[in-house]
C-alpha positions in Angstrom: 48.1 -44.4 -4.8 44.0 -45.5 -4.6 43.4 -49.2 -5.7 40.0 -49.0 -7.1 37.9 -52.7 -6.8 36.3 -53.5 -9.9 34.0 -56.4 -9.0 32.4 -53.2 -6.6 31.4 -51.0 -9.6 31.3 -54.2 -12.3 27.3 -52.8 -12.6 28.1 -49.4 -13.1 31.0 -50.2 -15.3 28.8 -52.9 -17.6 26.1 -50.0 -17.9 28.5 -47.4 -18.9 30.2 -50.1 -21.6 27.0 -50.7 -22.2 25.4 -47.1 -23.3 28.5 -46.7 -25.3 28.3 -49.5 -27.4 25.1 -48.7 -28.4 26.0 -45.0 -29.5 29.0 -45.9 -31.3 26.4 -48.6 -33.2 24.0 -46.1 -33.7 26.8 -43.5 -34.5 28.2 -45.9 -37.0 24.7 -46.6 -38.6 23.2 -43.8 -39.3 24.1 -40.4 -40.9 24.2 -38.2 -44.4 26.3 -35.4 -43.4 23.4 -33.9 -40.4 26.1 -32.1 -38.5 24.7 -29.1 -39.7 21.1 -29.4 -38.9 22.1 -31.5 -35.9 22.5 -28.2 -33.5 19.1 -27.9 -32.4 17.8 -31.4 -32.3 16.7 -33.5 -29.7 18.8 -36.6 -29.3 17.5 -39.4 -26.8 18.7 -42.9 -25.7 15.6 -44.8 -24.3 16.8 -47.6 -22.0 14.2 -50.4 -21.6 13.7 -53.0 -19.8 11.0 -55.5 -20.8 9.0 -58.1 -19.1 10.7 -61.0 -20.6 7.6 -62.9 -21.3 5.5 -60.0 -22.8 8.5 -59.5 -25.0 6.7 -60.1 -28.6 3.6 -58.1 -27.7 6.4 -55.1 -26.6 7.8 -55.2 -29.7 4.6 -55.3 -32.2 3.7 -52.1 -29.6 7.0 -50.2 -30.4 7.3 -50.9 -33.9 3.4 -49.6 -34.3 4.4 -46.4 -32.6 7.3 -46.2 -34.7 5.9 -46.2 -37.8 3.4 -43.9 -36.8 5.6 -41.5 -35.7 8.1 -41.4 -38.5 4.8 -41.0 -41.2 2.5 -38.7 -39.8 5.9 -36.4 -37.3 7.7 -34.5 -39.6 9.7 -33.6 -36.7 10.3 -36.9 -35.7 13.8 -37.6 -37.8 15.1 -41.0 -36.4 14.5 -43.9 -34.6 16.4 -47.4 -34.2 15.4 -50.1 -31.6 18.1 -52.6 -30.9 18.0 -55.7 -27.7 20.8 -57.0 -26.2 22.2 -60.3 -27.9 22.7 -62.0 -24.3 19.0 -60.1 -23.2 17.0 -59.7 -26.0 14.3 -57.9 -23.2 16.6 -55.3 -22.5 15.8 -52.6 -25.5 17.7 -49.2 -26.0 16.0 -47.1 -28.7 17.8 -44.6 -30.3 15.1 -40.7 -31.3 16.1 -38.1 -32.9 13.7 -35.4 -33.3 13.8 -31.8 -34.7 14.1 -29.8 -31.9 12.5 -30.1 -28.5 9.4 -28.8 -29.6 9.5 -31.7 -32.1 9.5 -34.1 -29.0 6.6 -32.2 -27.2 4.6 -32.3 -29.9 5.3 -36.0 -30.3 4.3 -36.8 -26.4 0.6 -35.6 -26.9 -0.1 -38.0 -30.2 -2.5 -40.6 -30.2 -0.4 -43.2 -32.1 2.4 -42.3 -28.8 -0.5 -42.5 -25.6 -2.2 -45.6 -27.3 1.9 -47.3 -26.9 2.4 -45.8 -23.4 -0.8 -47.1 -22.6 -0.5 -50.9 -24.2 3.3 -50.8 -22.7 2.9 -49.3 -19.2 2.5 -53.2 -17.8 5.4 -54.5 -19.7 7.7 -52.2 -19.2 9.7 -52.9 -16.1 12.2 -50.1 -15.9 12.8 -46.9 -18.1 15.9 -44.6 -18.5 16.1 -41.6 -21.0 19.1 -39.9 -21.5 19.8 -37.3 -23.2 22.9 -37.3 -24.9 25.1 -35.1 -28.4 25.2 -36.1 -31.2 29.4 -35.7 -32.1 29.1 -37.5 -35.6 27.3 -39.7 -38.3 27.8 -41.2 -40.9 25.9 -43.4 -43.7 26.6 -45.2 -46.8 24.0 -43.9 -49.5 21.4 -46.0 -50.3 21.9 -48.1 -47.1 
């Protein structure tokens, strides 16, 4: 029998736990029976670490980009951005696009390019994790 020292793997365990909690949180928040439409959707988590001294400016740029994308791009379906309560500079964004082509179009749009240029010195790390949406539920009107 192999004994695992959890202290050695604490960072990996915490990261995995955080990802799973974020995904669970997102799945509880959104939905409306989208499962039939999900087969071609591109679903991604963007895990971002922001310079704490620039956090407010980052949030302004993020909200501006998110609003523009939702208003101007039919293929951008959903954005949820959350901050870790214990470290608000750790931000996770759930992004859902109609399909990969919608995402590829999105990253060429002026509002996205402006966002990337604006935050390039604010973001200290970025991890993009493509995920499969298993299920989603949401109370209508919320």
